[in-house]
TORKOL-4160 file (C-alpha; in steps of 0.2 Angstrom, whole numbers, padded with zeros to 4 digits, m for minus):
194
<pt num="1" X="m0100" Y="m0686" Z="0615"/>
<pt num="2" X="m0091" Y="m0701" Z="0608"/>
<pt num="3" X="m0096" Y="m0718" Z="0612"/>
<pt num="4" X="m0084" Y="m0727" Z="0624"/>
<pt num="5" X="m0083" Y="m0742" Z="0612"/>
<pt num="6" X="m0075" Y="m0730" Z="0599"/>
<pt num="7" X="m0063" Y="m0722" Z="0612"/>
<pt num="8" X="m0057" Y="m0739" Z="0619"/>
<pt num="9" X="m0045" Y="m0743" Z="0604"/>
<pt num="10" X="m0038" Y="m0725" Z="0605"/>
<pt num="11" X="m0035" Y="m0726" Z="0624"/>
<pt num="12" X="m0027" Y="m0743" Z="0621"/>
<pt num="13" X="m0016" Y="m0736" Z="0607"/>
<pt num="14" X="m0010" Y="m0722" Z="0618"/>
<pt num="15" X="m0005" Y="m0733" Z="0632"/>
<pt num="16" X="0003" Y="m0746" Z="0621"/>
<pt num="17" X="0013" Y="m0732" Z="0612"/>
<pt num="18" X="0021" Y="m0724" Z="0627"/>
<pt num="19" X="0037" Y="m0731" Z="0635"/>
<pt num="20" X="0033" Y="m0723" Z="0651"/>
<pt num="21" X="0016" Y="m0722" Z="0661"/>
<pt num="22" X="0003" Y="m0710" Z="0654"/>
<pt num="23" X="m0009" Y="m0702" Z="0666"/>
<pt num="24" X="m0027" Y="m0697" Z="0664"/>
<pt num="25" X="m0023" Y="m0679" Z="0661"/>
<pt num="26" X="m0012" Y="m0682" Z="0646"/>
<pt num="27" X="m0025" Y="m0694" Z="0639"/>
<pt num="28" X="m0038" Y="m0680" Z="0642"/>
<pt num="29" X="m0028" Y="m0667" Z="0632"/>
<pt num="30" X="m0028" Y="m0679" Z="0617"/>
<pt num="31" X="m0046" Y="m0685" Z="0619"/>
<pt num="32" X="m0054" Y="m0670" Z="0627"/>
<pt num="33" X="m0072" Y="m0678" Z="0627"/>
<pt num="34" X="m0067" Y="m0690" Z="0641"/>
<pt num="35" X="m0068" Y="m0688" Z="0660"/>
<pt num="36" X="m0056" Y="m0696" Z="0672"/>
<pt num="37" X="m0069" Y="m0708" Z="0677"/>
<pt num="38" X="m0072" Y="m0713" Z="0659"/>
<pt num="39" X="m0054" Y="m0716" Z="0656"/>
<pt num="40" X="m0053" Y="m0728" Z="0671"/>
<pt num="41" X="m0069" Y="m0737" Z="0664"/>
<pt num="42" X="m0060" Y="m0739" Z="0647"/>
<pt num="43" X="m0045" Y="m0746" Z="0656"/>
<pt num="44" X="m0055" Y="m0758" Z="0667"/>
<pt num="45" X="m0064" Y="m0764" Z="0651"/>
<pt num="46" X="m0048" Y="m0767" Z="0642"/>
<pt num="47" X="m0041" Y="m0777" Z="0656"/>
<pt num="48" X="m0057" Y="m0787" Z="0657"/>
<pt num="49" X="m0055" Y="m0791" Z="0639"/>
<pt num="50" X="m0037" Y="m0795" Z="0640"/>
<pt num="51" X="m0041" Y="m0807" Z="0655"/>
<pt num="52" X="m0055" Y="m0815" Z="0646"/>
<pt num="53" X="m0045" Y="m0818" Z="0631"/>
<pt num="54" X="m0030" Y="m0825" Z="0641"/>
<pt num="55" X="m0019" Y="m0811" Z="0635"/>
<pt num="56" X="m0001" Y="m0810" Z="0641"/>
<pt num="57" X="m0002" Y="m0792" Z="0646"/>
<pt num="58" X="m0012" Y="m0780" Z="0656"/>
<pt num="59" X="m0013" Y="m0761" Z="0659"/>
<pt num="60" X="m0007" Y="m0757" Z="0677"/>
<pt num="61" X="m0006" Y="m0741" Z="0686"/>
<pt num="62" X="0012" Y="m0737" Z="0689"/>
<pt num="63" X="0020" Y="m0720" Z="0694"/>
<pt num="64" X="0004" Y="m0711" Z="0693"/>
<pt num="65" X="m0001" Y="m0716" Z="0676"/>
<pt num="66" X="m0006" Y="m0731" Z="0665"/>
<pt num="67" X="0007" Y="m0743" Z="0657"/>
<pt num="68" X="0005" Y="m0759" Z="0648"/>
<pt num="69" X="0015" Y="m0773" Z="0656"/>
<pt num="70" X="0017" Y="m0792" Z="0655"/>
<pt num="71" X="0007" Y="m0803" Z="0667"/>
<pt num="72" X="0017" Y="m0810" Z="0682"/>
<pt num="73" X="0014" Y="m0828" Z="0677"/>
<pt num="74" X="0025" Y="m0825" Z="0661"/>
<pt num="75" X="0039" Y="m0817" Z="0670"/>
<pt num="76" X="0050" Y="m0833" Z="0670"/>
<pt num="77" X="0049" Y="m0833" Z="0651"/>
<pt num="78" X="0053" Y="m0815" Z="0650"/>
<pt num="79" X="0068" Y="m0817" Z="0661"/>
<pt num="80" X="0074" Y="m0832" Z="0651"/>
<pt num="81" X="0073" Y="m0821" Z="0635"/>
<pt num="82" X="0084" Y="m0807" Z="0643"/>
<pt num="83" X="0096" Y="m0819" Z="0652"/>
<pt num="84" X="0114" Y="m0815" Z="0648"/>
<pt num="85" X="0109" Y="m0798" Z="0641"/>
<pt num="86" X="0118" Y="m0783" Z="0649"/>
<pt num="87" X="0105" Y="m0776" Z="0661"/>
<pt num="88" X="0107" Y="m0760" Z="0671"/>
<pt num="89" X="0107" Y="m0765" Z="0689"/>
<pt num="90" X="0109" Y="m0754" Z="0705"/>
<pt num="91" X="0123" Y="m0758" Z="0716"/>
<pt num="92" X="0120" Y="m0763" Z="0734"/>
<pt num="93" X="0126" Y="m0746" Z="0740"/>
<pt num="94" X="0114" Y="m0737" Z="0727"/>
<pt num="95" X="0099" Y="m0748" Z="0733"/>
<pt num="96" X="0103" Y="m0744" Z="0751"/>
<pt num="97" X="0104" Y="m0726" Z="0748"/>
<pt num="98" X="0088" Y="m0726" Z="0737"/>
<pt num="99" X="0079" Y="m0735" Z="0751"/>
<pt num="100" X="0084" Y="m0722" Z="0764"/>
<pt num="101" X="0078" Y="m0708" Z="0752"/>
<pt num="102" X="0062" Y="m0717" Z="0749"/>
<pt num="103" X="0058" Y="m0719" Z="0767"/>
<pt num="104" X="0064" Y="m0703" Z="0774"/>
<pt num="105" X="0061" Y="m0691" Z="0760"/>
<pt num="106" X="0065" Y="m0677" Z="0759"/>
<pt num="107" X="0082" Y="m0680" Z="0766"/>
<pt num="108" X="0099" Y="m0672" Z="0764"/>
<pt num="109" X="0115" Y="m0680" Z="0759"/>
<pt num="110" X="0123" Y="m0677" Z="0777"/>
<pt num="111" X="0108" Y="m0686" Z="0784"/>
<pt num="112" X="0110" Y="m0701" Z="0772"/>
<pt num="113" X="0129" Y="m0702" Z="0777"/>
<pt num="114" X="0125" Y="m0703" Z="0795"/>
<pt num="115" X="0112" Y="m0717" Z="0792"/>
<pt num="116" X="0124" Y="m0727" Z="0781"/>
<pt num="117" X="0140" Y="m0723" Z="0790"/>
<pt num="118" X="0149" Y="m0719" Z="0774"/>
<pt num="119" X="0151" Y="m0705" Z="0762"/>
<pt num="120" X="0137" Y="m0706" Z="0749"/>
<pt num="121" X="0142" Y="m0692" Z="0736"/>
<pt num="122" X="0145" Y="m0704" Z="0722"/>
<pt num="123" X="0130" Y="m0715" Z="0725"/>
<pt num="124" X="0118" Y="m0699" Z="0726"/>
<pt num="125" X="0126" Y="m0693" Z="0710"/>
<pt num="126" X="0123" Y="m0709" Z="0701"/>
<pt num="127" X="0105" Y="m0710" Z="0707"/>
<pt num="128" X="0102" Y="m0692" Z="0701"/>
<pt num="129" X="0110" Y="m0696" Z="0684"/>
<pt num="130" X="0098" Y="m0711" Z="0682"/>
<pt num="131" X="0084" Y="m0700" Z="0687"/>
<pt num="132" X="0078" Y="m0711" Z="0702"/>
<pt num="133" X="0080" Y="m0696" Z="0714"/>
<pt num="134" X="0078" Y="m0677" Z="0712"/>
<pt num="135" X="0083" Y="m0662" Z="0721"/>
<pt num="136" X="0067" Y="m0657" Z="0730"/>
<pt num="137" X="0073" Y="m0641" Z="0740"/>
<pt num="138" X="0085" Y="m0636" Z="0753"/>
<pt num="139" X="0087" Y="m0640" Z="0772"/>
<pt num="140" X="0083" Y="m0626" Z="0784"/>
<pt num="141" X="0098" Y="m0633" Z="0795"/>
<pt num="142" X="0115" Y="m0624" Z="0795"/>
<pt num="143" X="0123" Y="m0625" Z="0778"/>
<pt num="144" X="0106" Y="m0627" Z="0769"/>
<pt num="145" X="0110" Y="m0644" Z="0762"/>
<pt num="146" X="0101" Y="m0650" Z="0746"/>
<pt num="147" X="0086" Y="m0661" Z="0750"/>
<pt num="148" X="0083" Y="m0677" Z="0739"/>
<pt num="149" X="0066" Y="m0686" Z="0735"/>
<pt num="150" X="0061" Y="m0700" Z="0723"/>
<pt num="151" X="0055" Y="m0697" Z="0706"/>
<pt num="152" X="0041" Y="m0705" Z="0695"/>
<pt num="153" X="0055" Y="m0715" Z="0687"/>
<pt num="154" X="0059" Y="m0723" Z="0704"/>
<pt num="155" X="0040" Y="m0728" Z="0705"/>
<pt num="156" X="0042" Y="m0735" Z="0687"/>
<pt num="157" X="0058" Y="m0744" Z="0691"/>
<pt num="158" X="0050" Y="m0753" Z="0705"/>
<pt num="159" X="0033" Y="m0755" Z="0697"/>
<pt num="160" X="0023" Y="m0746" Z="0710"/>
<pt num="161" X="0010" Y="m0733" Z="0708"/>
<pt num="162" X="0013" Y="m0722" Z="0724"/>
<pt num="163" X="0027" Y="m0720" Z="0737"/>
<pt num="164" X="0013" Y="m0725" Z="0750"/>
<pt num="165" X="0014" Y="m0743" Z="0742"/>
<pt num="166" X="0031" Y="m0746" Z="0750"/>
<pt num="167" X="0031" Y="m0757" Z="0765"/>
<pt num="168" X="0031" Y="m0748" Z="0782"/>
<pt num="169" X="0047" Y="m0750" Z="0793"/>
<pt num="170" X="0037" Y="m0761" Z="0805"/>
<pt num="171" X="0032" Y="m0772" Z="0791"/>
<pt num="172" X="0050" Y="m0774" Z="0785"/>
<pt num="173" X="0055" Y="m0778" Z="0803"/>
<pt num="174" X="0042" Y="m0791" Z="0804"/>
<pt num="175" X="0047" Y="m0799" Z="0788"/>
<pt num="176" X="0066" Y="m0799" Z="0793"/>
<pt num="177" X="0061" Y="m0806" Z="0810"/>
<pt num="178" X="0052" Y="m0821" Z="0801"/>
<pt num="179" X="0067" Y="m0823" Z="0789"/>
<pt num="180" X="0078" Y="m0824" Z="0804"/>
<pt num="181" X="0068" Y="m0837" Z="0812"/>
<pt num="182" X="0067" Y="m0847" Z="0796"/>
<pt num="183" X="0086" Y="m0844" Z="0792"/>
<pt num="184" X="0095" Y="m0841" Z="0808"/>
<pt num="185" X="0112" Y="m0839" Z="0799"/>
<pt num="186" X="0115" Y="m0821" Z="0804"/>
<pt num="187" X="0109" Y="m0806" Z="0813"/>
<pt num="188" X="0096" Y="m0796" Z="0803"/>
<pt num="189" X="0091" Y="m0780" Z="0810"/>
<pt num="190" X="0082" Y="m0765" Z="0803"/>
<pt num="191" X="0090" Y="m0749" Z="0807"/>
<pt num="192" X="0076" Y="m0739" Z="0816"/>
<pt num="193" X="0081" Y="m0723" Z="0806"/>
<pt num="194" X="0075" Y="m0731" Z="0790"/>
């Protein structure tokens, strides 16, 4: 059995070197002497060291794995650095469609169209190309339409570990209700189907 002190820099290097989250199983295939519990211990110790040393980064659980990220308190500086650079953003239609898929998955394109009130072919195609959604099966309804679900890249894009971390429709409704009280400029309503 290798000492955790000797394993720590190896785990740190693996997490640092990846451009997408790396999960415990992948780490275990590389360092097969470790258990999932030990990997979590190592990550916790690394994060404690980063915090004690006032480091600008930390290891977070995102998309079912670990990823090194900048601490929130430095986000202003990072935004300043990237200001003016071309960034790949999602359109309002893409965000709307993605929200519907995230909350109702698995869902077919005709169901998405009914909720949105417009054809979503192009938006769904874009989300598939960007790997934010995937085809997860076929509907049992007449026509057997394709069903769509979110991907690990969706989790990574939004910086969440699990789809369960998304707010519940009731929480969104409450948030929008308080926003309406604070800013009574328009009618904010959450579609009950989302």
